[in-house]
N, C-alpha and C positions, 0 to 999 in steps of 0.2 A: 321428376325434372325440376319441380318448383322448390325442392329442398337443396338444390345446388347452390353453392356460395356465390356471392357477387363476383363477376369476372373482372379482370384488370381493365378491360375495355369499358365496362359499365362504370367502374370507379373513376377512370380517367375522364369519361364524359360528364359524370356527375360533378367532379371537381371543376371542370371548365364552366359548367352552368352556374355553379355557386360563385365563381370568380366574376362572371359577367354581372351577377346580381349582388355583388359585395356591398355596394353603397346602400341598397335597400335592406340587406340583412344585417348591416352594422358591423361588418368585419373587414379586415384588411384583404385586398385583392391578391392574395398569395396562395400558393398550393398548400402550404402548411395550415394557414387559417381555414381554407376551404375544407381540408380533410378533418380538422378538429371540429368544424361545424357539423359535418356529416356524421361523424362517429360520436358526437356529444348527444345526438338524438337516439342513437341505437348502436350498441357495441358491435354487433355483427349483422350482416345482411345476407339474405338468400338472394338468388337471382330474381325472384318475384318481388322481394322487398325493394331491390335496386330499381326495378322497372317502375314501381310505384313512386319511388323517390324522384326518379328522372321525369316522370309525367307531371309530378307536382311542381318541380322546378320549371319545366317548360311552360306551365300555365301562368307563371309569373312573368309579366312583360319586362323586357330588358329596357332600362332607361335609355332614351335616345341621347347619344353624345353629340354635342355641337362642335363641329369642325371650325375652329376660329379662322382659319385661312378662307374657308368657304364662306363663312358669314361676312367677313370683311370684304371679300370679293363682291358679294351680293350688294352690300351697303355702298360700295364704290360705284356700282352700276345703277344705283337708285332703285333697286328691287327690294321692297320691304317684306312682302309675303309671297314667297315662291311655294307652289304646291308640290313641286318635285325638282330636285337638283341632281344631275348625273354628269359624269365626264362626257365632254362633247365628242361625238364620233366623227363629225365632219367639220372641215374648215369653213367657218363663216365669219362675217364681220362682228366685232365686239360691240355690244350695245353702248359701252362706256366711251371707247376711243375711236371706234369706226374701222380699225384695222383688223385684218383676218386673224382669227384664233386658230392655230394649227390643230389638226385633229388630235384628240386626247391630251391637249395642252391647257384646256380651260374647263368651263362648265356650260352645260345646256340646262336652261332653267324654264320650267313651265309655270306660267302665271295665267290662271283660268284655263283657256284653251290655246293660248299662244305660247310659242317657244322662243327663247332668246339665248344667244350665245355670249359669254363674257370671258375675259381673261381672268386668270388667277391674280390675286392681290400682288401688286408690284410689277405685273407683266404687261400692262397697257403700254402701247407704243406711242411715242411722241405726245405726251399729255398736252391738253389744250391750255396753253399759257399765252399771255400777250407776247407777240413777236415770234411765236413758234410757227413751224411750217403749217400745222393743222389750223392754227388760229388764222393765219393769213388766207388759207384756202377757204375757210368758212366766211371770212369777211368778203372775199371776192364773190363767192356764191351769193351771199345775201344782197350785196349792193347791185349785182347784176340782175337778180330776181326782182328787187324792189321796183326797178324801172318799169316793169310791166304791170304793177299793181295800181290800176287807175283809180281805185277807190280811196287811195291815200291823198286826199285833196287839201287838208288843212296845212298851210305853209307854216313851218316852224314847230308843228306838233310832233309828239312821239306817240306810239301806238302800243297799247297793252291789250291782250286778248286771251281767250281760253279755248282749248279744244278738248274734246272727249279724250280721256286718258289713253295713251298708246299702250302702256304696260298693264293697265287694269289695277294698279296699286291704289289709285285715287279715282274719283269721279271725273275730275278735270285736270289737265296740265295747263299751267299758266306761263305765258311768254310776253316779252316786250321787244318791240323794234325801237331801239334807242339811238339817238344821234351822239356821236363822239367827235369832238373837234380836235383835229390833228394839224400838224404843221403843213401837211400837203392838202388840207381841206377837211370838210366834214364827211364822215362815213356813217353808214348804218351798222349797228351791232345788234345781233339777235341774241337774247339771253333768256334763260329759264328763270321764272320767279318761283321760288320754292316756298309755297304756302303764304300765309298772311302775316307771319311773325317777323319778317325781315324789317329792319329799320329803314327809314327813308334813305339814309346814306348808302344802304346796300343796293339800292336800285340804280346806282350810277352806271355809266357806260363802261367802267373799268371792271365791273363784276365778271366772273367767269362765264364763258359761253359753253355750249354743249358740244358733243362730238359732231364730226362732219356728216355722219349718217343721219343723226337726228335733225341737223340743220337742213339737210336736203329734204327730209320728210316734211318738216314744217313749212318750208318755202313752197313745196309742191302743193300742200294743202291750201296755202294762201292763194296760190295762182289759180286754183280751181273754184274759189269762192266767188259768189256774186256780191254786189254791194250790200244787199240786205243780209246775206249770210255773215259777212264780216262784222256788220253792225251788231248782230246777235252775239258774236264772239266777244266783241268789246263789252257789251252789257253783262255778259256772263262773268267776265273778269271783275267788273265793278261790283256786281251784285254779290258775288261769292267771297271776294276778298275785302270789300269795303274800301277799295282804292280807285283813284281816278284813272280812267283808261287813256288819258293824255300824258300824265306825268308819273303815274304810279304811286302818288302820295295818298295818305289816308283821307277819306271823305269825312268831314266833321259835322255836317248839318243835314237835315232832312232833304232840303232842296238838292244838294249835291248828290245825295244817294239816289234820288229819283232819276236824275239825268245822267248819272255815272261820271260826272265831271265836278271838280272843285270850282268854286266861284271865280278864281283867277283864270283858270283854263276856259271856263264858259265865256267869260268876258273877252278873252283873247281870241278864241277860235270859234265860239258859237256853235251852230249846228254843223258847220263844215267838218268838225272833228269826228263826228259820227258818220260812218261810211254809208251814207244814203245817196240816192240819185239826186 
């Protein structure tokens, strides 16, 4: 039985395995190149030889191919390191835009032990832009919620703070409650501060805000904090980014870094800027 020649099925399978590993083997991913590679090593194969060849090829791991659409979809949702990405089986809100992703129309992503659902690249509904429906809904939510936050006592100040990361991509997520002056009056804008590399001009109230889902989550967290808890969140922002928790600008001296405020903000707001009793 072992002297029987290689079967057509064995040859076809061996060719497919070689094509999958073409980059590693330094050949073109074609049937012709794969066949030439196989028979260059041995002119004829018995069934036993073919089994040994197939086992050898199976032992060589296939290089993981990066799906560019999948990768860009993850980047758009702010997911840097997903442990697993599969097609979503259930309709759930998109982490990026807040709208439902139809079943089998996007991705379900596992980060540590948490799962998130996202749209495929270009499929997010009503991107959050100034004046868009989602943007207006977020502003309404934020301004309605801010009224109940009794620890925001420094008149004229803005508030920057940090929470434990929701996605697990970072240790902390950084946010700012910023005042934007409009024709109809002053409104609060909630925005995410992406790391410490942003220039001071990028911390303006015109910077993009996040999805409605994220805004709801952040404002709910704020509503459940005590004065002392929020003060810790303010200092976490200042200590980790080296920026003032009142205006978001870089702290330039040791005194400012100790108190979490720049000298101008400390003179203007004093201890009332820190959410203490």
